[in-house]
C-alpha positions as CSV (number, residue, x, y, z in Angstrom):
1,X,-19.2,24.3,2.4
2,X,-16.6,24.9,-0.4
3,X,-18.0,21.9,-2.3
4,X,-21.5,23.3,-2.1
5,X,-20.3,26.8,-3.2
6,X,-18.8,25.4,-6.4
7,X,-21.4,22.8,-7.1
8,X,-19.5,19.7,-6.0
9,X,-21.0,16.9,-4.0
10,X,-18.3,16.1,-1.4
11,X,-18.0,13.2,1.0
12,X,-15.4,13.1,3.8
13,X,-13.9,9.8,4.8
14,X,-11.8,9.6,8.0
15,X,-9.3,6.7,7.8
16,X,-6.6,5.3,10.2
17,X,-3.1,6.5,9.5
18,X,-1.5,5.0,12.6
19,X,0.5,2.5,10.6
20,X,1.5,1.7,7.0
21,X,-1.4,0.5,5.1
22,X,0.6,-2.0,3.1
23,X,3.8,-3.9,3.5
24,X,6.0,-1.8,1.2
25,X,7.4,1.7,1.9
26,X,9.1,3.1,-1.2
27,X,8.0,3.3,-4.9
28,X,8.6,-0.3,-6.2
29,X,7.6,-1.9,-2.9
30,X,4.3,0.1,-2.7
31,X,3.7,-0.8,-6.4
32,X,4.1,-4.5,-5.5
33,X,1.5,-4.1,-2.8
34,X,-1.0,-2.4,-5.2
35,X,-0.4,-5.1,-7.9
36,X,-0.9,-7.9,-5.3
37,X,-4.3,-6.4,-4.4
38,X,-5.2,-5.9,-8.1
39,X,-4.2,-9.5,-8.9
40,X,-6.2,-10.9,-5.9
41,X,-3.1,-12.6,-4.4
42,X,-3.8,-14.3,-1.1
43,X,-1.0,-12.5,0.7
44,X,-2.0,-9.0,-0.5
45,X,-2.2,-6.4,2.3
46,X,-5.8,-6.7,3.5
47,X,-5.8,-3.1,4.9
48,X,-4.8,-1.7,1.5
49,X,-7.5,-3.8,-0.2
50,X,-10.2,-2.8,2.2
51,X,-9.3,0.9,2.1
52,X,-9.2,0.8,-1.7
53,X,-12.6,-0.9,-1.9
54,X,-14.1,1.7,0.5
55,X,-12.7,4.7,-1.4
56,X,-13.6,3.2,-4.8
57,X,-17.1,2.5,-3.5
58,X,-17.7,6.1,-2.6
59,X,-16.5,7.2,-6.0
60,X,-18.8,4.8,-7.8
61,X,-21.7,5.9,-5.7
62,X,-20.9,9.7,-6.0
63,X,-20.6,9.3,-9.8
64,X,-23.9,7.4,-10.0
65,X,-22.3,4.3,-11.4
66,X,-23.5,2.3,-8.4
67,X,-26.6,2.8,-6.3
68,X,-26.1,4.2,-2.8
69,X,-25.1,1.4,-0.5
70,X,-24.1,-0.9,-3.4
71,X,-20.7,0.5,-4.3
72,X,-18.6,-1.7,-2.1
73,X,-20.2,-4.9,-3.4
74,X,-19.8,-3.7,-7.0
75,X,-16.1,-2.8,-6.4
76,X,-15.4,-6.1,-4.7
77,X,-16.9,-7.9,-7.7
78,X,-14.9,-5.9,-10.1
79,X,-11.7,-6.5,-8.2
80,X,-12.2,-10.2,-7.5
81,X,-13.3,-10.9,-11.1
82,X,-9.9,-9.7,-12.4
83,X,-11.5,-6.8,-14.3
84,X,-9.7,-4.1,-12.2
85,X,-6.3,-5.6,-12.9
86,X,-7.2,-6.0,-16.6
87,X,-8.2,-2.3,-16.8
88,X,-5.1,-1.2,-14.9
89,X,-2.9,-3.2,-17.3
90,X,-4.7,-1.8,-20.3
91,X,-4.2,1.8,-19.0
92,X,-0.5,1.1,-18.5
93,X,-0.1,-0.3,-22.0
94,X,-2.0,2.6,-23.5
95,X,0.5,4.9,-21.7
96,X,3.6,3.0,-23.1
97,X,4.2,-0.2,-21.1
98,X,3.3,-2.4,-18.2
99,X,6.1,-3.9,-16.2
100,X,6.5,-5.5,-12.8
101,X,8.4,-3.4,-10.3
102,X,12.0,-4.3,-9.8
103,X,13.7,-5.5,-6.6
104,X,16.6,-3.9,-4.8
105,X,19.9,-5.7,-5.0
106,X,20.7,-5.3,-1.3
107,X,18.3,-6.4,1.4
108,X,19.0,-6.1,5.1
109,X,16.7,-7.9,7.5
110,X,16.0,-6.3,10.9
111,X,15.1,-8.7,13.7
112,X,13.4,-8.1,17.1
113,X,15.8,-8.1,20.1
114,X,13.0,-9.1,22.5
115,X,9.5,-10.4,22.5
116,X,6.3,-8.5,23.0
117,X,3.3,-7.1,21.1
118,X,3.5,-4.1,18.7
119,X,1.4,-1.4,20.3
120,X,2.7,1.7,18.5
121,X,4.4,2.5,15.2
122,X,6.4,5.7,14.5
123,X,5.6,6.2,10.8
124,X,8.0,9.1,10.6
125,X,10.9,6.9,11.6
126,X,9.9,4.3,9.1
127,X,9.7,7.0,6.4
128,X,13.1,8.3,7.5
129,X,14.7,4.8,7.2
130,X,13.2,4.3,3.8
131,X,14.5,7.7,2.7
132,X,18.0,7.0,4.1
133,X,17.9,3.7,2.1
134,X,17.4,5.8,-1.0
135,X,13.6,6.0,-1.5
136,X,12.0,7.6,-3.4
137,X,14.9,8.6,-5.7
138,X,16.2,5.0,-5.9
139,X,13.0,3.3,-7.1
140,X,13.6,-0.1,-5.6
141,X,14.8,1.3,-2.2
142,X,12.6,1.3,0.9
143,X,11.3,-1.0,3.6
144,X,9.2,-4.1,3.7
145,X,7.4,-3.7,7.0
146,X,6.2,-6.9,8.7
147,X,5.3,-5.8,12.2
148,X,1.8,-4.3,12.1
149,X,-0.1,-3.1,15.2
150,X,-1.2,-6.0,17.4
151,X,1.3,-8.5,16.1
152,X,2.9,-10.7,18.7
153,X,6.7,-10.7,18.3
154,X,9.2,-13.2,19.5
155,X,12.9,-12.4,20.0
156,X,14.5,-13.0,16.6
157,X,11.4,-12.4,14.6
158,X,11.7,-10.4,11.4
159,X,10.4,-6.9,11.9
160,X,11.2,-5.3,8.5
161,X,13.7,-5.4,5.7
162,X,15.6,-2.5,4.4
163,X,15.9,-2.5,0.6
164,X,18.8,-0.4,-1.0
165,X,20.3,-0.1,-4.4
166,X,23.8,0.5,-3.0
167,X,25.7,-0.4,0.2
168,X,26.3,3.3,0.9
169,X,22.6,3.9,1.2
170,X,22.1,0.8,3.3
171,X,24.9,1.9,5.7
């Protein structure tokens, strides 16, 4: 109704927020996820790639750059051809520089104590751990989360890594 009142065409998309969409939680780790999608790396987070394609498709269709129902295919072609990464890189360079995100000097793996299947994720606790590790103030701090919903876990499997810039933050 608000969109109509001010002359905007609005489309609402309801998405799943029950787990992290990528692997990284924290500035540099999230940027690494985005770059892996833009570069079409085979281990890029698929959920991030799919959500990005869906949102970009809607934008292309709303703007008239793609025909209704063709936006997703157009976006996928742009992404997989490398044009999306080239454009992103050009935008970064135009704004001063393009550089790969750094890596935290301290990484602490966290392993499963027992086996099972991941059935629920507490995103607030993950965000709290990332914040305690220093994110977002410490750019390379955060978590690499490796236990998405539905994953079968064995005792001793890697669940996540805590990335910190100092041992005090890690502790």
